[in-house]
C-alpha positions in Angstrom: 0.0 0.0 0.0 2.6 2.5 1.0 5.1 1.8 -1.8 2.8 1.3 -4.7 -0.4 3.2 -4.0 0.9 6.2 -2.1 4.6 6.9 -2.6 4.5 5.4 -6.1 2.0 8.1 -7.0 4.2 10.9 -5.8 3.1 11.4 -2.2 6.4 11.4 -0.2 5.7 13.0 3.1 7.7 10.8 5.5 5.5 11.5 8.5 2.3 10.7 6.7 3.8 7.5 5.2 5.1 6.4 8.6 1.8 6.9 10.4 -0.1 5.1 7.6 2.3 2.2 7.8 1.8 2.0 11.6 -2.0 2.2 11.6 -3.8 -1.2 11.2 -6.4 -0.3 8.5 -8.2 -3.7 9.0 -9.2 -2.6 12.5 -11.5 0.0 10.9 -13.5 -2.6 8.9 -15.9 -5.4 9.4 -14.1 -8.8 9.8 -15.2 -10.1 6.4 -13.5 -7.1 4.7 -10.2 -7.4 6.6 -8.5 -9.1 3.6 -9.4 -6.1 1.4 -8.2 -3.5 3.9 -5.1 -2.5 1.9 -6.7 -2.6 -1.5 -6.5 0.4 -3.8 -10.0 1.6 -3.3 -12.7 2.7 -0.8 -14.7 0.1 1.2 -18.1 0.1 2.9 -18.3 0.7 6.7 -22.1 0.6 7.1 -24.8 3.3 7.2 -24.1 4.1 3.6 -20.6 5.4 4.4 -17.2 4.3 3.2 -13.6 4.3 4.4 -11.6 6.2 1.8 -9.0 4.8 -0.6 -5.6 4.8 1.1 -4.2 7.2 -1.5 -7.0 9.7 -0.9 -6.4 9.5 2.9 -2.7 10.3 2.3 -3.5 13.0 -0.2 -5.9 14.8 2.1 -3.6 14.4 5.1 -0.6 15.8 3.2 -2.7 18.7 1.8 -3.6 19.7 5.4 0.1 20.0 6.1 -0.3 18.9 9.8 2.1 20.1 12.4 2.8 18.5 15.8 1.4 21.6 17.6 -1.9 21.8 15.5 -5.4 21.5 16.7 -7.4 19.9 13.9 -11.1 19.7 13.3 -12.4 16.7 11.3 -15.9 16.6 9.8 -17.1 13.1 9.3 -15.5 10.6 11.7 -16.8 7.6 9.8 -14.8 4.5 10.7 -12.2 6.7 12.5 -9.3 5.7 10.2 -8.6 9.3 9.0 -9.0 10.5 12.6 -6.4 8.0 13.8 -4.0 9.1 11.1 -4.3 12.7 12.1 -4.1 11.9 15.9 -0.6 10.6 15.4 0.5 13.8 13.6 -1.0 16.6 15.7 -1.7 17.7 19.2 -5.5 17.3 19.3 -8.1 16.1 16.8 -11.8 17.3 17.3 -14.0 15.0 15.2 -17.7 15.4 14.5 -20.0 12.5 13.2 -23.7 12.6 12.7 -24.3 8.9 12.9 -24.2 7.5 16.5 -23.5 3.9 15.5 -20.4 4.9 13.6 -19.2 7.2 16.3 -19.5 4.6 19.0 -17.5 2.1 16.9 -14.8 4.7 16.1 -14.4 5.6 19.8 -13.8 2.0 20.7 -11.1 1.8 18.0 -9.4 4.9 19.4 -9.4 3.2 22.8 -7.9 0.0 21.4 -5.1 2.0 19.7 -4.4 4.1 22.9 -5.2 7.4 21.1 -6.0 9.9 23.9 -5.8 13.1 22.0 -9.1 12.7 20.2 -12.3 14.5 21.2 -15.5 13.4 19.6 -18.9 15.0 19.1 -22.2 13.7 17.7 -23.8 16.4 15.5 -24.1 18.3 12.3 -20.6 18.7 10.8 -21.4 21.8 8.8 -21.7 23.7 12.1 -18.2 22.7 13.1 -17.2 23.0 16.7 -17.4 26.7 17.6 -16.6 26.3 21.3 -13.1 24.9 20.4 -12.4 27.3 17.5 -10.2 28.5 15.9 -8.5 25.5 14.4 -5.1 25.2 12.7 -6.7 22.9 10.1 -10.1 21.5 9.1 -10.5 18.3 7.1 -13.9 17.3 5.7 -14.5 13.7 4.6 -17.7 14.2 2.7 -18.6 16.3 -0.3 -20.4 19.6 0.0 -21.9 21.8 -2.8 -19.9 24.7 -1.3 -17.7 25.3 1.7 -19.9 25.8 4.8 -19.5 29.3 6.2 -19.2 28.1 9.8 -16.1 26.1 8.9 -14.5 29.2 7.3 -15.3 31.2 10.4 -13.5 28.6 12.6 -10.3 28.5 10.6 -7.3 30.2 12.3 -5.0 32.6 10.6 -2.7 30.6 8.3 -5.0 27.7 8.8 -5.8 25.1 6.1 -9.1 23.7 5.1 -9.3 20.5 2.9 -12.8 19.6 1.5 -14.3 17.8 -1.5 -16.6 20.3 -3.2 -19.2 19.3 -5.8 -22.1 16.9 -6.3 -22.4 13.2 -6.9 -21.4 13.6 -10.6 -18.3 15.8 -10.2 -16.2 16.7 -7.2 -12.8 18.5 -6.7 -10.6 18.3 -3.7 -10.2 22.0 -2.6 -7.5 23.2 -0.3 -8.0 26.7 1.3 -5.5 28.6 3.4 -6.4 31.7 5.4 -3.8 34.5 4.8 -3.5 38.2 5.7 -5.0 38.9 2.3 -7.9 36.5 2.4 -8.3 32.9 1.3 -5.9 31.2 -1.1 -7.3 28.3 -3.0 -5.8 25.4 -4.9 -7.3 22.2 -6.2 -5.8 18.7 -6.0 -7.9 16.9 -8.6 -11.1 15.0 -8.9 -12.4 12.8 -6.0 -15.6 11.0 -5.2 -17.1 11.2 -1.7 -20.5 10.6 -0.1 -22.4 13.8 0.4 -22.1 15.9 3.5 -25.6 15.9 5.0 -26.5 19.1 7.0 -29.8 20.4 8.5 -28.1 23.8 9.0 -26.7 24.5 5.5 -27.5 23.7 1.9 -30.0 21.0 2.9 -32.1 21.8 -0.2 -29.1 21.1 -2.4 -28.6 17.5 -1.2 -29.7 14.7 -3.5 
């Protein structure tokens, strides 16, 4: 996985590669999918959600440019795999999930892995976590038709926000950085994520 799927495609951040090599991806899947854990593609985790392709996890993590001192907000805990990767790279991860069954399973995985720098919340991810803002980085693991304003409001100066933007037919991975002159944007190519469901924002635009 590390050599062929990630480094072989040009992602060479040594910290990200080391953490992904350390993290047992099969722990984040149902037992019958364990043999497929390191395949080059997403896999179902229940409730209509997926664990992202390893390359995409590495791409999004690297695009966030995490530092050891960072406080990171993750929207969409899912299986907890991306959360666990981030937790090994930063000071604290605040992660929000709207499905209670997925959050309970993810919390158990964090305990098994001894990850104590993760705080979890059940709720609408588009609202972020205002009580803990600002964040050095925000990573969204579901696609939105546009960047939710609350997340932009919770981004610290020089903070980075990584989010898939688009609909079910077409999505781009967007990376925003807050500077003294406003938001800088770049795009890291096409992706395919499940939609970000929100009761607070763009609900009418969801399929």
